[in-house]
N, C-alpha and C positions, 0 to 999 in steps of 0.2 A: 254613937259615932259610926258612920258607914265604914265598911271594910276598905273602900277606896273612894276617892273623889271622882267626879265625872268631868269629862271634857265636853263642852257643849257648844262652844263658839268656833266658827270657821277659822279665824286666825290661829287658834290653838291647834286645830287639826293640821293646818298648813305648817306651823312651826315644827311639829313632830315629823311631818313628811320631809321637811327640809334637811333634817339630820341625816337622812339616807341610811339609817340603821333599820334593817328589817330582817325578818325571818319568815320563810314561806312554808306552809304546811298544806296538805290536801284540802283542809276545810277552811282555813283562814290565812291571812297574811297579818303579821303583827309588826307595826312600826314602833320604834322606841326613841325617846329623847331623855338622855341622862339628866339627873338633877342633883342638887347638893344639899337638900334639906332632909329633916327627919319627919316630914309629913308623910301620910300614906300615899301609895302610888295613885296616879290619876289614870283614868281609862275612858276612851271614847270608842263608839261602835258605829260602823257603817256597812251597808250592803248595797252594791250597785244594781241597776235594773237588769244587768246581764244575768243575774241569778234567777229572776223570774218576776212574777206579778207581786203586788203589795203583800199578799198573804204569805208567799214564799219568803220574801225579804224580811218580813216581820218575824217569821218563825226562825230564820237563821239568826237574826239579831237577838231574839229572846234567848236562844240556846247559848250563844256566845256570852251574853250577859250573865246567865246563870252559872256557866262554867267559871267565868271570871270572879264571881262572888265567892266561889269555893277556893279558887287557886290563887288569886292575886294577894290576899292578905298574908299568906305564908310564903309565896314564891316570888312575888313582885319586889323589885328593889325600891326602898323608900325614896320618895322625892322624884322618881322617874314618871314620865308620861307615856302611856301606851295607846295606840290606835289599832283596833282589831277590825280588819276588813273581811267580811264574810264572803265565802265562795260557795258555789253550788253544792259542794259536798257537805257543808255545814248543816243542811236541812235534814239529811238522813244519816249522818255520821254517828257511830256508836258514841254515846255520851261519855263513857269511861275513856275511850280512845281520844276524844276531844280534850278531856282534862289532861291526859298524859301528854298530848301534843302541846298543849298550852304550857305545862310545866317545863317541857323540853325547850320550847322556844324562848321562854323567859330566862332559863339558865344559859342558853347560848348567847342571847343578847347581853346579859350581864357580864359574861366572860369576854365579850368583844369578838366572838367568832364570826360575826357578820361583816366585820370591817375588811375592806379590800386592801391588800398590801400595796404599797407605793409602786412596787415593781410591776404589778399587773396593770395599774392605772397608767404608768409610763409607757408600757408596751402598747396600750390602746390609744395613747395620745392624750391622757387625762380623763377626768370624770365626765366632762361635757364636750367631748370631741365629736362633732357631727359634720359630715361633708355637706357643703352648701350647694353643690351642683347636682346632687342626686335626688 
């Protein structure tokens, strides 16, 4: 059995993004969707073209996958789905630091540290307040 299941379909990626739970590090952004099961965590990986050409994107994705193989089984929350979005720094970031950042991000997401308080959202006019005239 694999240490984690993979997210491969676009609707699954979008479902995780819709939860708006995320943690940002210099090398990646991780989005999370809580789950209720005892299944292993699920993970998906993506890197945008902003990072570079196909070689650079694949290198960043491979590095994130390898760190996730080591970190997710022990530090991922069972049943949760995670999407790792690689950033430019993922290509050359120290591998040990990448693992430490992933452990930190998973712990923060599990504790709910990423959730905005209702007070901050109310001050901004809600989570989707955008001016139409600008």
